[in-house]
C-alpha positions in Angstrom: -20.1 13.9 11.6 -22.3 15.9 9.3 -26.0 16.8 9.7 -28.1 17.6 6.6 -31.3 19.5 6.0 -33.1 20.8 3.0 -35.9 23.3 2.3 -37.5 25.0 -0.7 -36.8 28.6 -1.7 -40.0 30.2 -3.0 -39.0 33.9 -2.9 -35.9 36.1 -2.7 -33.6 33.6 -4.5 -31.1 36.4 -5.2 -30.8 37.3 -1.5 -30.3 33.6 -0.6 -27.5 33.2 -3.0 -25.9 36.5 -2.0 -26.0 35.4 1.6 -24.3 32.0 1.0 -21.5 33.5 -1.2 -20.7 36.3 1.2 -16.9 36.9 1.1 -16.7 37.3 4.9 -18.1 33.8 5.4 -16.3 32.0 2.5 -12.6 33.0 2.9 -13.0 35.9 0.3 -15.1 33.6 -1.9 -12.3 31.0 -2.3 -14.8 28.5 -1.0 -17.5 29.2 -3.5 -18.2 27.1 -6.6 -20.9 27.1 -9.3 -21.8 24.0 -11.4 -22.9 25.1 -14.9 -23.5 28.6 -13.6 -21.7 31.7 -12.3 -22.4 32.1 -8.6 -22.8 35.9 -8.7 -25.6 35.7 -11.4 -26.9 32.2 -10.7 -30.4 33.4 -9.9 -30.7 34.8 -13.5 -29.2 31.7 -15.0 -31.7 29.5 -13.0 -34.5 31.6 -14.4 -33.2 31.1 -18.0 -33.4 27.3 -17.5 -37.0 27.6 -16.1 -38.0 29.9 -18.9 -36.7 27.5 -21.6 -38.7 24.7 -20.0 -41.8 27.0 -19.5 -41.7 26.2 -15.7 -41.3 29.6 -14.1 -43.9 29.3 -11.4 -43.8 27.7 -7.9 -40.6 26.8 -6.1 -37.5 28.7 -7.4 -34.7 26.5 -5.9 -33.8 24.2 -3.1 -31.4 25.0 -0.3 -29.4 22.0 1.1 -27.3 22.6 4.3 -24.5 20.1 5.4 -23.1 21.0 8.9 -20.0 19.3 10.4 -19.1 18.7 14.0 -16.8 21.5 15.5 -13.1 20.9 15.0 -13.5 17.7 13.0 -12.8 18.8 9.5 -10.7 21.4 7.7 -12.5 23.8 5.3 -10.9 22.4 2.1 -12.0 18.9 2.9 -15.5 20.1 3.9 -15.8 22.0 0.6 -14.8 18.9 -1.4 -17.2 16.7 0.5 -20.0 19.2 -0.2 -19.2 19.2 -3.9 -19.2 15.4 -4.0 -22.5 15.3 -2.2 -24.0 17.7 -4.7 -22.6 15.9 -7.7 -23.6 12.4 -6.4 -27.1 13.4 -5.4 -27.9 15.7 -8.3 -26.1 13.6 -10.9 -25.2 16.7 -13.0 -28.8 17.3 -13.8 -29.2 20.6 -11.9 -27.3 23.9 -11.8 -26.1 24.6 -8.3 -24.0 27.0 -6.2 -22.0 25.7 -3.2 -20.3 27.7 -0.5 -18.5 26.7 2.6 -18.9 29.0 5.6 -16.1 29.1 8.1 -17.2 32.1 10.2 -18.6 30.2 13.1 -17.4 27.3 15.4 -18.7 24.6 13.0 -17.9 24.5 9.3 -21.0 24.0 7.1 -21.8 23.9 3.4 -24.7 25.7 1.7 -25.9 24.2 -1.6 -28.6 26.0 -3.6 -29.7 24.1 -6.7 -32.3 24.9 -9.4 -35.8 23.5 -9.0 -35.8 22.7 -12.8 -33.2 20.4 -14.3 -30.9 21.6 -17.1 -32.7 19.5 -19.7 -36.0 21.0 -18.7 -37.5 17.8 -17.2 -39.7 17.4 -14.2 -39.2 19.7 -11.2 -37.3 18.4 -8.2 -39.5 17.3 -5.3 -38.6 17.3 -1.6 -39.7 13.8 -0.6 -38.8 11.7 2.4 -36.8 9.2 0.3 -34.8 12.0 -1.2 -34.1 13.3 2.3 -32.8 9.9 3.4 -30.8 9.6 0.2 -29.0 12.9 1.0 -28.3 11.8 4.5 -26.9 8.4 3.4 -24.6 10.0 0.7 -23.4 12.5 3.3 -22.7 9.7 5.8 -20.8 7.6 3.3 -18.6 10.6 2.2 -17.9 11.3 5.9 -16.8 7.7 6.5 -14.6 7.7 3.4 -12.9 10.8 4.7 -12.3 9.4 8.2 -15.1 11.5 9.9 -17.7 10.2 12.3 -21.3 9.8 11.4 -24.5 10.2 13.5 -25.7 6.8 12.4 -24.9 4.2 9.7 -27.1 4.4 6.6 -30.5 3.0 7.5 -31.1 -0.6 6.6 -34.4 -1.0 8.5 -37.9 -0.2 7.5 -38.4 3.3 6.1 -40.4 5.8 8.2 -44.0 6.6 7.4 -44.9 10.2 6.6 -46.6 10.5 10.0 -43.5 9.2 11.8 -41.3 11.6 9.8 -43.3 14.7 10.7 -43.8 13.5 14.2 -40.1 13.2 14.7 -39.5 16.6 13.1 -41.9 18.1 15.6 -40.2 16.3 18.5 -43.0 13.8 19.4 -41.9 10.6 17.7 -41.8 7.6 20.1 -39.4 5.9 17.8 -37.0 8.8 18.0 -37.3 8.9 21.8 -36.6 5.2 22.0 -33.5 5.5 19.8 -32.2 8.3 22.1 -32.9 6.2 25.2 -31.1 3.2 23.8 -28.1 5.3 22.8 -27.9 6.9 26.3 -28.2 3.5 28.0 -25.5 1.9 25.8 -23.1 4.8 26.8 -23.8 4.3 30.5 -24.1 0.5 30.7 -21.3 -1.9 31.7 -23.0 -5.0 30.2 -26.3 -6.1 28.7 -28.0 -6.7 32.1 -27.0 -3.2 33.1 -28.4 -1.9 29.8 -31.7 -3.5 30.5 -31.8 -2.0 34.0 -31.1 1.5 32.6 -33.9 1.1 30.0 -36.3 0.2 32.8 -35.1 3.3 34.6 -36.1 5.2 31.5 -39.7 4.0 32.0 -39.6 1.3 29.3 -41.3 -2.1 29.6 -39.1 -4.8 28.0 -40.1 -8.0 26.3 -37.4 -10.5 25.5 -37.8 -13.4 23.0 -36.6 -13.9 19.5 -36.5 -10.1 19.1 -36.1 -7.7 22.0 -38.9 -5.1 22.2 -39.7 -2.0 24.2 -42.9 -0.2 25.2 -42.9 3.3 26.6 -45.3 4.5 29.2 -48.7 5.2 27.5 -47.7 3.4 24.3 -50.2 0.8 23.2 -47.9 -1.8 21.6 -44.3 -3.0 22.0 -41.8 -1.8 19.4 -39.2 -4.3 18.2 -35.7 -2.8 18.4 -34.8 -4.0 14.9 -37.6 -1.8 13.5 -35.5 1.2 14.6 -32.7 0.2 12.2 -30.1 -2.5 11.8 -27.8 -1.0 14.5 -30.5 -1.5 17.1 -30.9 -5.2 16.9 -30.1 -7.1 20.1 -27.1 -8.7 18.5 -25.6 -5.3 17.6 -26.5 -3.8 21.0 -24.6 -6.7 22.7 -21.7 -6.2 20.3 -21.5 -2.6 21.3 -21.5 -3.4 25.0 -18.8 -6.0 24.6 -16.8 -3.7 22.3 -16.5 -6.5 19.7 -17.7 -6.4 16.1 -19.0 -2.8 16.4 -21.1 -1.7 13.4 -19.7 1.3 11.6 -21.1 4.7 12.4 -22.6 4.0 15.9 -19.1 3.3 17.3 -18.0 6.9 16.6 -21.3 8.2 17.9 -21.0 6.5 21.2 -17.3 7.3 21.6 -17.9 10.9 20.8 -20.8 11.2 23.3 -18.8 9.5 26.0 -15.8 11.7 25.4 -17.8 14.9 25.6 -19.5 13.8 28.8 -16.1 12.9 30.4 -14.5 16.1 29.2 -17.4 18.3 30.5 -17.1 16.6 34.0 -13.3 16.9 34.4 -11.2 20.1 34.9 -8.9 21.1 32.1 -5.3 20.0 33.1 -2.4 17.9 31.9 -3.0 14.2 32.3 -0.6 11.3 32.3 -0.9 9.1 29.2 -2.2 5.6 29.4 0.2 2.7 29.0 -1.2 1.8 25.6 -0.6 5.3 24.1 2.0 5.3 21.4 4.2 8.0 19.9 6.1 10.9 21.6 4.0 13.3 23.7 4.9 16.5 25.6 6.6 16.1 29.0 4.3 16.9 31.8 5.1 20.0 33.8 4.9 18.3 37.2 5.9 21.4 39.3 3.0 23.4 37.9 0.4 20.6 37.5 -2.4 20.9 39.9 -3.4 17.3 39.8 0.3 16.2 40.4 0.3 18.3 43.6 -3.0 16.8 44.8 -2.3 13.2 44.0 0.9 11.3 44.8 -0.2 8.4 42.5 -0.7 10.8 39.6 2.7 12.5 40.4 4.4 9.1 40.2 2.7 8.1 36.9 3.7 11.5 35.5 7.3 11.0 36.5 7.4 7.6 34.9 5.8 9.0 31.7 8.4 11.8 31.6 11.2 9.3 31.8 9.7 7.3 29.0 9.1 10.4 26.8 12.6 11.7 27.5 14.1 8.4 26.4 12.0 8.4 23.2 13.0 12.0 22.6 16.7 11.1 22.8 16.2 8.1 20.5 14.5 10.3 18.0 17.3 12.8 18.1 19.9 10.1 17.7 18.1 8.3 14.9 17.7 11.6 13.0 21.2 12.9 13.8 19.8 15.9 15.6 21.9 15.8 18.8 23.2 19.3 18.3 20.6 21.9 19.4 21.3 24.3 16.5 20.9 21.4 14.1 17.6 20.5 15.7 16.4 24.2 15.5 17.4 24.4 11.8 15.6 21.2 11.0 12.5 22.4 12.8 12.5 25.7 10.9 13.1 23.9 7.6 10.1 21.6 8.1 8.0 24.6 9.3 8.9 26.6 6.2 8.2 23.6 3.9 4.7 23.1 5.6 4.0 26.9 5.2 5.2 27.1 1.6 3.3 24.0 0.5 0.1 25.3 2.0 0.6 28.7 0.4 1.1 27.1 -3.0 -2.1 25.0 -2.5 -4.0 28.2 -1.8 -2.5 29.8 -4.9 -3.5 26.8 -7.1 -7.1 26.8 -5.6 -7.3 30.6 -6.2 -6.2 30.2 -9.8 -8.7 27.3 -10.4 -11.5 29.5 -9.0 -10.4 32.3 -11.3 -10.3 30.1 -14.3 -13.7 28.6 -13.4 -15.1 32.2 -13.4 -13.5 33.1 -16.7 -14.9 30.0 -18.4 -18.3 30.6 -17.0 -18.3 34.2 -18.0 -16.9 33.5 -21.5 -19.5 30.8 -22.0 -22.4 33.0 -20.9 -21.1 35.9 -23.1 -20.8 33.7 -26.2 -24.2 32.2 -25.7 -26.1 35.4 -25.2 -24.2 37.6 -27.7 -26.1 36.3 -30.8 -29.4 37.1 -29.0 -28.3 40.7 -28.2 -26.8 41.2 -31.7 -30.1 40.2 -33.3 -31.8 43.3 -31.8 -30.4 45.5 -34.6 -32.3 43.5 -37.2 -35.7 43.1 -35.6 -38.6 45.5 -36.2 -40.2 45.7 -32.7 -37.1 46.3 -30.6 -38.9 47.0 -27.2 -41.0 43.8 -27.5 -37.9 41.8 -28.4 -36.0 43.2 -25.4 -38.9 42.3 -23.1 -39.0 38.7 -24.5 -35.3 38.3 -24.0 -34.9 40.4 -20.9 -32.9 37.7 -19.0 -30.5 37.2 -21.9 -29.8 40.9 -22.0 -29.1 41.0 -18.3 -26.8 38.0 -18.5 -25.0 39.4 -21.5 -24.3 42.8 -19.8 -23.1 41.1 -16.7 -20.9 38.6 -18.6 -19.6 41.4 -20.9 -18.4 43.4 -17.9 -16.9 40.3 -16.3 -15.0 39.3 -19.4 -13.6 42.8 -19.9 -12.4 42.7 -16.3 -10.8 39.3 -16.9 -9.2 40.2 -20.2 -8.5 44.0 -20.4 -6.5 43.5 -23.6 -9.7 42.4 -25.5 -8.1 39.1 -26.6 -10.2 36.2 -25.3 -8.7 32.8 -24.9 -10.3 29.6 -26.0 -12.3 27.8 -23.3 -10.6 24.5 -24.1 -7.2 26.1 -23.3 -8.5 27.4 -19.9 -9.9 23.9 -19.1 -6.5 22.4 -20.0 -4.9 24.7 -17.5 -7.4 23.7 -14.8 -6.6 20.1 -15.4 -2.9 20.7 -14.9 -3.6 22.7 -11.7 -5.7 19.9 -10.3 -2.9 17.4 -11.0 -0.5 19.7 -9.2 -2.9 20.1 -6.3 -3.3 16.3 -6.0 0.5 16.0 -5.7 0.8 18.8 -3.2 -1.7 17.5 -0.7 0.3 14.4 0.3 3.4 16.6 0.7 1.4 19.0 2.8 0.0 16.3 5.1 3.5 14.7 5.4 5.1 18.0 6.4 2.2 18.6 8.8 2.8 15.3 10.6 6.5 15.8 10.6 6.2 19.3 11.9 3.9 18.1 14.7 6.5 15.4 15.7 9.6 17.6 15.6 7.8 20.5 17.4 6.9 18.1 20.3 10.6 16.9 20.3 11.9 20.4 20.4 9.5 21.5 23.2 10.7 18.4 25.2 14.3 19.3 24.6 13.7 22.9 25.6 12.1 21.7 28.8 14.9 19.3 29.6 17.5 22.1 28.9 15.3 24.6 30.8 15.2 26.9 27.9 12.5 29.6 27.9 9.5 29.0 25.6 9.9 29.9 22.0 7.6 33.0 22.2 9.8 34.4 25.0 12.9 33.8 22.9 11.3 35.5 19.9 10.5 38.6 22.1 14.1 38.7 23.3 15.4 38.5 19.7 13.1 41.4 18.8 14.3 43.4 21.8 18.0 42.8 20.8 17.2 43.8 17.2 15.5 46.9 18.4 18.5 47.9 20.5 20.9 47.2 17.6 18.8 49.2 15.1 18.4 52.2 17.4 22.1 52.0 18.6 21.1 51.9 22.2 24.0 51.5 24.7 23.8 50.8 28.3 26.6 52.0 30.6 
């Protein structure tokens, strides 16, 4: 699930960009990317574009924020989704800087893009249709990446300006009706129960060709279909019967229901349901509070453990891992493969970022150098410098950056750097399937190993590691006990 919002930047653009590219928030700037600009000097480059188009007044840039649900997405995927959102929405017409912040409990993207397009056309305007387009693109990208969405892209009637700002201020009766319907769907057992819950929410209901609701104090009834396609009577009934669920709302309801259930129940091991597949950890019945309190639960837990133990033995037999040392060696092998693949992916991403910076700095240096070199031949040098102040600032910054990149003074061709980036992206695309395969395999064999350790009554791995450290310490220091 991702929530989007956008606002204009009218002052302190430099501070805004410095904030979003903060190394402490972006994994040491590994999660920062600039399209047609260098993030560190993007404010100056935005100004160059405005100056060339003679549109330096008014709004400086726009700040788009895309926030993901906690623990739903890893930072690499979030960063890629953010770049795809920016590329799809802006269509390559605007310079932008994107960063992914991972310093809080929910990963979120910051995208700051220039208010003036690269070709100097009309300034970007924050309109309601543009807001909905951003949301729809974000939702589509989330669905493509297996993430939940708050709601499927709207197919109903668009909001009026009054409704939009009323909803923004928390007074929209349509927004309140949507929330009431969502709450009632989560609680209801069937359609009749849903109607009763809506009445309990103080809504008058009119049924006919189209179901409609009227809140207390509201003058007219509101047809549910006007709230969006997902709120038609047909789709509400489908949701309640769990058949033909429309995309988007399914995840929304399941997530809400799960959160509610989790909040109400104490944290403890629970016996898996009959339909659950795959091998799970054995339940520690002796130390499980619920097993002590409920004989029925204890029985189900014992049946589950027998089933999981049988599946564990089958896995070991099928993979020829019946010897404990062989199992341990295979576990460590997969763990090291997972670790090394991830490390290489990070190396590739770091090199891509480095090359992106080199290309941007070289490009900026070569574009501004002729302007700076011309200073020697002009008569009114101070006037020329004032007129080309931004070019001089960009040149000095790019010159320092290029020297830092290439201390030898030999500058490579940009096309060669781009060719290397292409090769790195191809390698990265091959590494990711290997990484996820190793990740899944590691999860499975770790579960198997923990089950075996519990069956053999071996101490947990952390305790064994501490014991090994203790033995090594004794050996290294030649300690003897008599």
